[in-house]
C-alpha positions as CSV (number, residue, x, y, z in Angstrom):
1,M,62.0,-43.4,64.1
2,T,61.9,-46.5,66.3
3,D,65.6,-46.3,66.9
4,L,65.4,-42.7,68.3
5,S,64.3,-42.0,71.9
6,A,63.8,-38.8,73.8
7,L,65.1,-37.6,77.2
8,I,63.2,-34.7,78.8
9,L,64.9,-33.0,81.8
10,A,62.2,-32.0,84.2
11,A,63.7,-32.1,87.7
12,G,64.3,-28.4,88.4
13,L,62.9,-26.6,91.5
14,G,61.5,-23.7,89.5
15,V,62.5,-21.2,92.1
16,R,62.1,-18.2,89.8
17,M,58.4,-19.0,89.2
18,G,57.8,-18.0,92.9
19,P,54.6,-19.4,94.5
20,R,53.4,-21.0,91.3
21,G,56.7,-22.9,91.1
22,E,56.2,-24.2,94.6
23,L,52.9,-25.8,93.6
24,T,53.6,-26.9,90.0
25,P,56.8,-28.1,88.2
26,K,57.6,-25.8,85.3
27,G,57.1,-28.6,82.8
28,L,53.5,-29.1,84.0
29,L,52.5,-25.4,83.6
30,K,49.5,-25.4,81.3
31,I,48.7,-23.4,78.2
32,E,45.1,-23.8,77.1
33,G,44.8,-26.7,79.5
34,V,47.8,-28.7,78.2
35,P,51.0,-29.1,80.2
36,L,54.2,-28.1,78.5
37,V,55.7,-31.6,78.7
38,R,52.5,-33.2,77.6
39,R,52.6,-31.1,74.5
40,S,56.3,-32.0,73.9
41,V,55.4,-35.7,74.3
42,E,52.6,-35.4,71.7
43,L,54.9,-33.6,69.3
44,L,57.6,-36.2,69.7
45,R,55.1,-39.0,69.0
46,K,54.0,-37.2,65.8
47,H,57.7,-37.0,64.9
48,G,57.8,-40.8,65.1
49,L,59.5,-41.4,68.5
50,K,58.3,-44.5,70.4
51,H,60.0,-44.1,73.7
52,I,60.2,-41.0,75.9
53,R,62.0,-40.8,79.2
54,I,61.4,-38.0,81.6
55,V,63.8,-37.2,84.5
56,T,61.7,-35.9,87.4
57,G,62.7,-34.3,90.7
58,H,60.6,-31.4,92.2
59,L,57.0,-32.6,92.8
60,N,57.7,-35.8,90.9
61,E,54.3,-37.2,92.0
62,Q,52.6,-34.8,89.7
63,Y,54.5,-36.3,86.7
64,E,53.5,-39.8,87.9
65,A,49.9,-38.7,87.9
66,E,50.1,-37.0,84.5
67,F,51.7,-39.9,82.7
68,A,50.3,-42.9,84.6
69,D,48.5,-44.2,81.5
70,D,51.3,-43.5,78.9
71,A,53.0,-46.8,78.2
72,D,55.7,-45.1,76.0
73,V,56.7,-42.7,78.7
74,E,59.2,-43.7,81.3
75,L,59.7,-41.6,84.5
76,I,63.2,-41.7,86.1
77,H,63.6,-39.8,89.4
78,N,66.7,-37.8,90.2
79,P,66.9,-37.9,94.1
80,D,69.5,-35.2,94.1
81,Y,67.5,-32.6,92.2
82,D,67.5,-30.1,95.1
83,H,71.2,-29.8,95.5
84,T,72.7,-30.5,92.0
85,G,72.5,-28.9,88.6
86,S,70.7,-30.2,85.5
87,L,73.8,-32.2,84.5
88,K,72.9,-34.7,87.2
89,S,69.5,-35.1,85.7
90,L,71.1,-35.7,82.3
91,L,73.4,-38.4,83.7
92,T,70.5,-39.9,85.5
93,G,68.5,-40.1,82.3
94,L,71.4,-41.4,80.3
95,N,71.8,-44.4,82.6
96,G,71.2,-47.5,80.4
97,V,70.8,-45.4,77.2
98,D,73.3,-45.6,74.4
99,G,71.3,-45.2,71.2
100,N,70.2,-42.3,69.1
101,L,68.7,-39.7,71.4
102,V,67.1,-36.3,71.5
103,V,67.5,-34.2,74.7
104,L,64.9,-31.6,75.5
105,E,64.3,-29.1,78.3
106,S,60.9,-29.4,80.0
107,D,60.0,-25.7,80.4
108,V,59.7,-24.8,76.7
109,I,56.7,-24.2,74.4
110,Y,57.6,-24.5,70.7
111,E,56.1,-25.0,67.3
112,A,56.4,-28.5,65.8
113,R,58.9,-27.3,63.2
114,A,61.5,-27.1,66.1
115,L,61.8,-30.9,65.8
116,S,62.4,-30.9,62.0
117,P,66.2,-31.2,62.5
118,V,65.8,-34.2,64.8
119,Q,66.8,-37.4,62.9
120,S,68.2,-40.8,63.8
121,G,72.0,-40.8,63.7
122,A,72.3,-37.0,63.5
123,T,74.1,-34.9,66.1
124,R,72.5,-31.4,65.9
125,I,71.6,-28.5,68.1
126,V,68.5,-26.5,67.4
127,L,68.8,-22.7,67.4
128,S,66.5,-19.8,66.8
129,G,66.9,-16.2,65.7
130,E,66.5,-13.3,68.1
131,T,63.7,-13.7,70.6
132,N,64.2,-10.8,73.1
133,A,62.9,-13.1,75.7
134,T,65.1,-11.6,78.5
135,D,66.9,-14.8,79.4
136,E,68.5,-15.8,76.2
137,V,71.4,-18.3,75.8
138,Y,73.5,-17.2,72.9
139,V,75.4,-19.7,70.8
140,W,78.5,-19.2,68.7
141,V,79.7,-21.6,66.0
142,R,82.8,-22.6,64.1
143,D,83.3,-24.1,60.7
144,G,82.4,-27.8,60.8
145,A,82.9,-30.6,58.3
146,A,81.7,-29.8,54.8
147,D,81.4,-26.2,55.8
148,V,78.4,-26.9,58.0
149,P,78.3,-24.6,61.1
150,A,79.1,-26.5,64.2
151,F,78.4,-25.5,67.8
152,D,81.3,-23.9,69.6
153,F,80.2,-22.1,72.7
154,M,77.2,-20.7,74.5
155,S,76.6,-18.1,77.2
156,K,73.9,-15.8,78.6
157,K,76.3,-13.0,78.1
158,I,75.9,-11.6,74.6
159,G,79.5,-10.2,74.8
160,A,81.1,-13.4,75.8
161,R,82.7,-13.6,72.4
162,P,83.9,-10.7,70.2
163,E,82.2,-12.1,67.1
164,T,78.5,-12.0,66.6
165,H,76.6,-15.0,68.0
166,F,74.9,-17.4,65.5
167,G,71.6,-17.9,67.2
168,E,69.8,-18.7,70.5
169,L,69.6,-22.0,72.3
170,V,66.1,-23.6,72.1
171,G,66.7,-26.6,74.3
172,I,66.4,-29.3,71.8
173,T,69.6,-31.3,70.8
174,C,69.9,-34.7,69.2
175,F,72.8,-37.1,69.3
176,S,73.9,-40.2,67.3
177,A,74.3,-43.4,69.3
178,E,78.1,-42.8,69.2
179,N,77.7,-39.3,70.5
180,T,75.2,-40.3,73.1
181,R,77.9,-42.4,74.7
182,A,80.4,-39.6,74.2
183,L,78.0,-37.1,75.9
184,K,77.7,-39.4,78.8
185,A,81.5,-39.6,79.2
186,A,81.8,-35.9,78.8
187,G,79.1,-35.3,81.4
188,Q,80.7,-37.6,83.9
189,G,84.0,-35.7,83.5
190,V,82.3,-32.4,84.1
191,A,80.3,-33.7,87.1
192,A,83.5,-35.0,88.7
193,Q,84.7,-31.4,88.8
194,N,81.4,-29.6,89.5
195,P,78.4,-31.6,90.8
196,K,76.3,-28.5,90.4
197,A,77.0,-28.1,86.7
198,D,74.2,-27.8,84.1
199,Y,73.6,-30.1,81.2
200,E,74.8,-27.5,78.8
201,D,78.3,-27.9,80.3
202,A,78.4,-31.5,79.0
203,V,77.4,-30.3,75.5
204,I,80.2,-27.8,75.6
205,A,82.6,-30.4,76.7
206,L,81.5,-32.8,74.0
207,S,81.8,-30.1,71.3
208,E,85.5,-29.8,72.0
209,G,86.2,-33.0,70.1
210,T,83.0,-33.5,68.1
211,D,81.1,-31.4,65.6
212,I,77.5,-30.7,66.7
213,E,75.8,-29.3,63.7
214,A,74.1,-26.0,64.5
215,V,70.7,-25.7,62.8
216,L,69.2,-22.2,62.8
217,L,65.5,-21.8,62.5
218,Q,65.4,-18.1,62.1
219,D,61.8,-17.2,62.8
220,L,60.9,-20.1,65.1
221,A,58.0,-19.4,67.5
222,W,59.1,-20.7,70.9
223,T,60.0,-19.6,74.5
224,E,61.4,-21.0,77.7
225,I,59.4,-20.3,80.8
226,D,61.5,-19.4,83.8
227,D,59.4,-16.8,85.6
228,E,56.0,-15.1,85.6
229,T,57.0,-12.5,83.0
230,M,58.1,-15.2,80.6
231,F,54.9,-17.2,81.3
232,A,52.8,-14.1,80.5
233,R,54.8,-13.6,77.3
234,A,54.2,-17.3,76.4
235,L,50.5,-16.9,76.8
236,S,50.1,-13.5,75.1
237,V,52.7,-13.6,72.3
238,V,54.3,-17.0,71.7
239,W,51.3,-19.3,71.9
240,P,49.1,-17.1,69.6
241,A,52.0,-17.2,67.1
242,I,52.2,-21.0,67.3
243,E,48.4,-21.3,66.9
244,A,48.4,-18.9,63.9
245,R,51.0,-21.1,62.2
246,E,49.7,-24.5,63.2
247,G,46.0,-24.1,64.0
248,S,44.3,-26.6,66.1
249,S,46.8,-29.3,65.2
250,G,49.6,-27.3,67.1
């Protein structure tokens, strides 16, 4: 997929990780000695991507050390990481990018199958079934073109919509070249109103005029890691499930 690149958002302060987050960016937390973002980079390479851009902020020098010898990894620093939301990181990373793109969060561990919906020219958001991970982002859909479910809204409040949610946000979304440009425009509009907005707000804004296909991977093994409890669950529950499915190749 030489015409598809990746953008990993990794600038967050990691406040909820407490003392560990003060010393290590969440994306560089290690599971069996491998940092989360390093594993994402390896999975993206296996998926055929040739260029990966990481937006750094908090403790950016640790990313510089980790990826110093990776010619296909480009680090872009967000100097405003400590007083803006993740939308600023998205816009920083989108600077100069207008091709097919997949956007990923840095603080996630997932099985390789999570990248299966990612294709050049596609605009898709990856969802999972119920995780009971304590910090879920619920996603609702509408009828899209050709009766394909399309992203409509997301919220951490399960009762934000009267109808049942379709799935949970994984943190992996791909965009066609046209929609990469549209995402940038949508994000700039949101940022003008709220500099502290999160990148998800740009996705919501884009979806108002664009179908983002919602792909549900019902039993996907994955988790976000926001605090020590979620990290412990990743180590004791999620990673063993990934290993059981993928073995040493995972």
